[in-house]
Backbone as ProteinMPNN parsed JSONL, in Angstrom:
{"seq_chain_A": "MPGVAESAVVGVPHEVWGEAVAAVVVPADGVVLDEAAVIDFCRAELAHFKAPRTVRFVAELPRNAMGKVDKKAIRDPYWARRDRAIDG", "coords_chain_A": {"N_chain_A": [[93.494, 54.119, 87.728], [95.632, 56.76, 88.435], [98.142, 56.297, 90.881], [97.117, 54.036, 92.031], [98.071, 50.859, 92.842], [97.029, 48.241, 92.657], [93.767, 46.71, 92.495], [90.532, 45.472, 93.549], [87.132, 44.566, 93.043], [84.058, 43.908, 94.696], [80.809, 42.496, 95.415], [78.841, 43.804, 97.958], [76.717, 43.731, 100.906], [73.677, 45.591, 100.636], [71.128, 47.544, 101.872], [68.89, 48.452, 100.373], [69.216, 47.747, 97.593], [70.111, 45.156, 97.689], [72.708, 44.325, 96.888], [75.788, 46.135, 96.589], [78.513, 47.821, 94.946], [81.788, 47.479, 96.097], [85.092, 48.636, 96.51], [88.397, 47.438, 96.897], [91.464, 48.672, 97.526], [94.898, 48.911, 96.741], [97.169, 51.257, 97.404], [99.701, 52.86, 95.39], [103.223, 52.827, 96.119], [104.098, 55.278, 98.445], [101.95, 56.911, 97.839], [99.075, 58.695, 98.777], [95.749, 58.125, 99.002], [92.253, 58.993, 98.934], [88.946, 57.961, 99.857], [86.799, 59.363, 98.601], [88.042, 60.512, 96.344], [88.744, 58.254, 94.825], [86.209, 57.134, 94.304], [85.019, 59.271, 92.877], [86.71, 59.365, 90.62], [86.171, 56.856, 89.477], [83.425, 57.128, 88.909], [83.538, 59.024, 86.917], [84.668, 57.582, 84.88], [83.227, 55.228, 84.545], [79.979, 53.616, 84.185], [77.444, 54.818, 86.352], [76.272, 52.876, 88.089], [78.224, 50.953, 88.141], [80.341, 51.985, 89.489], [82.2, 52.049, 92.546], [80.612, 52.171, 95.761], [81.757, 52.276, 98.184], [85.108, 52.349, 99.478], [87.906, 50.537, 100.456], [91.096, 50.652, 101.846], [94.05, 48.764, 101.576], [97.123, 47.077, 102.446], [97.939, 44.951, 100.887], [96.431, 42.726, 98.506], [94.482, 39.829, 99.252], [95.547, 36.586, 98.268], [95.102, 33.495, 96.465], [96.329, 30.064, 96.42], [97.203, 29.825, 93.821], [97.99, 32.331, 93.188], [96.11, 34.132, 92.391], [93.779, 36.853, 92.907], [91.97, 36.587, 95.851], [88.827, 36.746, 95.976], [86.755, 35.801, 97.536], [87.802, 35.85, 100.12], [87.964, 38.586, 100.407], [85.265, 39.344, 100.297], [84.019, 37.938, 102.437], [84.162, 39.216, 105.156], [82.297, 41.3, 104.86], [79.879, 39.971, 104.479], [79.5, 38.47, 106.729], [77.549, 37.154, 109.383], [75.093, 37.472, 108.085], [71.872, 36.779, 106.624], [71.96, 35.752, 104.103], [74.451, 34.938, 101.643], [77.158, 35.304, 99.295], [78.471, 32.717, 97.402], [81.699, 31.367, 96.548]], "CA_chain_A": [[93.622, 55.428, 88.339], [96.992, 57.025, 88.88], [98.319, 56.139, 92.318], [96.583, 52.744, 92.472], [98.926, 49.749, 92.428], [96.095, 47.203, 92.237], [92.462, 46.824, 93.149], [89.526, 44.445, 93.284], [85.787, 44.983, 93.431], [83.178, 42.814, 95.107], [79.475, 42.871, 95.833], [78.65, 43.818, 99.415], [75.305, 43.921, 101.239], [73.071, 46.913, 100.596], [69.768, 47.376, 102.39], [67.869, 48.733, 99.364], [69.441, 47.039, 96.332], [70.579, 43.79, 97.901], [74.166, 44.384, 96.794], [76.412, 47.334, 96.037], [79.912, 47.611, 94.587], [82.818, 47.991, 97.007], [86.442, 48.466, 95.985], [89.515, 47.272, 97.819], [92.534, 49.313, 96.762], [96.278, 48.973, 97.238], [97.804, 52.45, 96.839], [101.101, 52.746, 94.972], [104.165, 53.248, 97.153], [104.229, 56.706, 98.683], [100.761, 57.646, 97.412], [97.97, 58.745, 99.731], [94.476, 58.279, 98.31], [91.1, 58.998, 99.814], [87.785, 57.26, 99.316], [86.039, 60.24, 97.7], [88.782, 60.673, 95.088], [88.625, 57.005, 94.064], [84.825, 57.029, 93.831], [84.822, 60.291, 91.84], [87.422, 58.927, 89.418], [85.415, 55.74, 88.889], [82.158, 57.638, 88.361], [83.848, 59.738, 85.671], [85.114, 56.619, 83.876], [82.325, 54.074, 84.46], [78.562, 53.853, 84.439], [77.244, 55.11, 87.775], [76.002, 51.666, 88.86], [79.439, 50.138, 88.204], [81.319, 52.651, 90.357], [82.061, 51.609, 93.941], [79.971, 53.058, 96.734], [82.709, 52.363, 99.285], [86.483, 51.959, 99.147], [88.734, 50.172, 101.608], [92.511, 50.638, 101.465], [94.806, 47.687, 102.208], [98.537, 47.009, 102.055], [98.027, 43.968, 99.806], [95.218, 41.952, 98.283], [94.667, 38.405, 99.557], [95.703, 35.751, 97.061], [94.979, 32.058, 96.695], [97.566, 29.301, 96.176], [97.61, 30.036, 92.432], [98.411, 33.709, 93.036], [94.998, 34.975, 91.955], [93.121, 37.592, 93.976], [90.969, 35.764, 96.532], [87.669, 37.615, 96.206], [85.965, 35.261, 98.646], [88.404, 36.382, 101.347], [87.61, 40.004, 100.472], [83.817, 39.449, 100.546], [83.56, 37.298, 103.676], [83.865, 40.102, 106.288], [81.1, 42.092, 104.585], [78.697, 39.116, 104.508], [79.424, 37.748, 108.003], [76.333, 37.347, 110.182], [73.976, 37.824, 107.21], [70.986, 35.663, 106.312], [72.382, 35.183, 102.829], [75.808, 35.295, 101.274], [77.583, 34.897, 97.952], [79.467, 31.642, 97.422], [82.703, 31.349, 95.492]], "C_chain_A": [[95.08, 55.628, 88.743], [97.079, 56.922, 90.404], [97.764, 54.849, 92.875], [97.492, 51.643, 91.936], [98.079, 48.584, 91.921], [94.806, 47.351, 93.02], [91.601, 45.621, 92.79], [88.184, 45.021, 93.7], [84.946, 43.757, 93.735], [81.798, 43.377, 95.406], [79.362, 42.753, 97.339], [77.182, 44.085, 99.717], [74.868, 45.386, 101.154], [71.602, 46.749, 100.948], [68.688, 47.57, 101.335], [68.021, 47.835, 98.141], [69.844, 45.582, 96.497], [72.092, 43.72, 97.909], [74.586, 45.726, 96.227], [77.876, 47.005, 95.764], [80.813, 48.251, 95.64], [84.184, 47.701, 96.388], [87.426, 48.285, 97.136], [90.745, 47.682, 97.024], [93.86, 49.237, 97.498], [96.907, 50.216, 96.611], [99.242, 52.141, 96.405], [101.986, 53.264, 96.099], [104.254, 54.768, 97.232], [103.024, 57.551, 98.296], [99.697, 57.563, 98.498], [96.702, 59.032, 98.935], [93.366, 58.394, 99.333], [89.898, 58.421, 99.073], [87.033, 58.108, 98.296], [86.733, 60.391, 96.35], [88.661, 59.424, 94.214], [87.214, 56.871, 93.489], [84.565, 58.039, 92.718], [85.5, 59.9, 90.532], [86.641, 57.824, 88.714], [84.11, 56.218, 88.263], [82.377, 58.396, 87.06], [84.185, 58.78, 84.536], [84.121, 55.496, 83.602], [80.868, 54.515, 84.561], [78.374, 53.986, 85.95], [77.049, 53.839, 88.606], [77.217, 50.743, 88.965], [80.493, 50.729, 89.141], [81.126, 52.181, 91.801], [81.365, 52.659, 94.793], [80.857, 53.235, 97.962], [84.07, 51.891, 98.799], [87.2, 51.645, 100.453], [90.174, 50.078, 101.108], [93.245, 49.569, 102.27], [96.245, 47.718, 101.707], [98.745, 46.029, 100.911], [96.708, 43.222, 99.697], [95.482, 40.499, 98.666], [94.733, 37.603, 98.263], [95.567, 34.287, 97.434], [96.305, 31.373, 96.348], [98.094, 29.482, 94.753], [98.073, 31.466, 92.171], [97.326, 34.652, 92.557], [94.389, 35.692, 93.155], [91.993, 36.735, 94.543], [89.771, 36.637, 96.904], [86.783, 37.1, 97.334], [86.494, 35.8, 99.972], [88.095, 37.871, 101.511], [86.15, 40.168, 100.864], [83.39, 38.991, 101.926], [83.288, 38.257, 104.841], [82.585, 40.928, 106.094], [79.818, 41.277, 104.785], [78.555, 38.33, 105.808], [78.147, 38.131, 108.748], [75.158, 37.868, 109.353], [73.139, 36.587, 106.949], [71.369, 34.974, 105.005], [73.792, 35.649, 102.538], [76.082, 34.819, 99.865], [78.635, 33.808, 98.127], [80.464, 31.857, 96.303], [83.308, 32.593, 95.193]], "O_chain_A": [[95.686, 54.736, 89.337], [96.2, 57.401, 91.12], [97.914, 54.578, 94.067], [97.666, 51.508, 90.725], [98.377, 48.005, 90.876], [94.752, 48.015, 94.055], [91.899, 44.865, 91.865], [88.107, 45.86, 94.597], [85.103, 42.706, 93.112], [81.636, 44.578, 95.622], [79.735, 41.737, 97.926], [76.469, 44.616, 98.865], [75.6, 46.292, 101.552], [70.914, 45.902, 100.378], [67.655, 46.904, 101.399], [67.047, 47.224, 97.7], [69.906, 44.849, 95.51], [72.694, 43.136, 98.81], [73.842, 46.368, 95.485], [78.411, 46.029, 96.289], [80.626, 49.406, 96.023], [84.395, 46.636, 95.808], [87.297, 48.898, 98.195], [91.034, 47.109, 95.974], [93.939, 49.464, 98.705], [97.155, 50.232, 95.406], [99.906, 51.277, 96.976], [101.54, 54.051, 96.934], [104.456, 55.45, 96.228], [103.067, 58.776, 98.409], [99.451, 56.498, 99.064], [96.598, 60.064, 98.272], [93.514, 57.947, 100.47], [89.847, 58.399, 97.844], [86.669, 57.609, 97.231], [86.067, 60.397, 95.315], [88.495, 59.529, 92.999], [87.049, 56.531, 92.317], [83.947, 57.694, 91.71], [84.929, 60.082, 89.457], [86.471, 57.857, 87.495], [83.735, 55.749, 87.188], [81.503, 58.411, 86.194], [84.012, 59.117, 83.365], [84.166, 54.876, 82.539], [80.569, 55.637, 84.968], [79.073, 53.336, 86.727], [77.596, 53.729, 89.704], [77.229, 49.839, 89.801], [81.432, 50.038, 89.536], [79.995, 51.943, 92.225], [81.507, 53.862, 94.576], [80.729, 54.218, 98.693], [84.173, 51.132, 97.836], [87.108, 52.394, 101.426], [90.433, 49.487, 100.06], [93.087, 49.476, 103.487], [96.542, 48.315, 100.672], [99.614, 46.233, 100.063], [95.963, 43.101, 100.67], [96.577, 39.987, 98.436], [94.05, 37.917, 97.288], [95.869, 33.883, 98.557], [97.286, 32.041, 96.021], [99.288, 29.314, 94.504], [98.5, 31.786, 91.061], [97.581, 35.836, 92.339], [94.468, 35.204, 94.283], [91.161, 36.22, 93.796], [89.709, 37.193, 98.001], [86.129, 37.889, 98.016], [85.712, 36.166, 100.85], [87.977, 38.359, 102.635], [85.822, 41.035, 101.675], [82.497, 39.586, 102.528], [82.244, 38.12, 105.479], [81.877, 41.216, 107.059], [78.796, 41.817, 105.207], [77.582, 37.595, 105.973], [77.727, 39.289, 108.736], [74.325, 38.619, 109.859], [73.64, 35.466, 107.041], [71.136, 33.779, 104.823], [74.27, 36.628, 103.111], [75.326, 34.023, 99.308], [79.575, 33.961, 98.907], [80.151, 32.436, 95.262], [84.167, 32.667, 94.314]]}, "name": "protein", "num_of_chains": 1, "seq": "MPGVAESAVVGVPHEVWGEAVAAVVVPADGVVLDEAAVIDFCRAELAHFKAPRTVRFVAELPRNAMGKVDKKAIRDPYWARRDRAIDG"}
């Protein structure tokens, strides 16, 4: 999507389906994005079930020692205090 520097998607808890897609987005410098615009763009480009239901904007994505996006660090806050969680 224009205006997105980088992004990651993870599964987050959903009361009905068990999990839903959430996106974590780093906007490009000087760009202001809103959640609805990102979701609408994704729904136009992807199957509905693959599009994120929520979007969180961050300054940078967490990375592991190898420089890869640390999806576990992104997921952990969503799954805290839950009966089940996703490992890895």
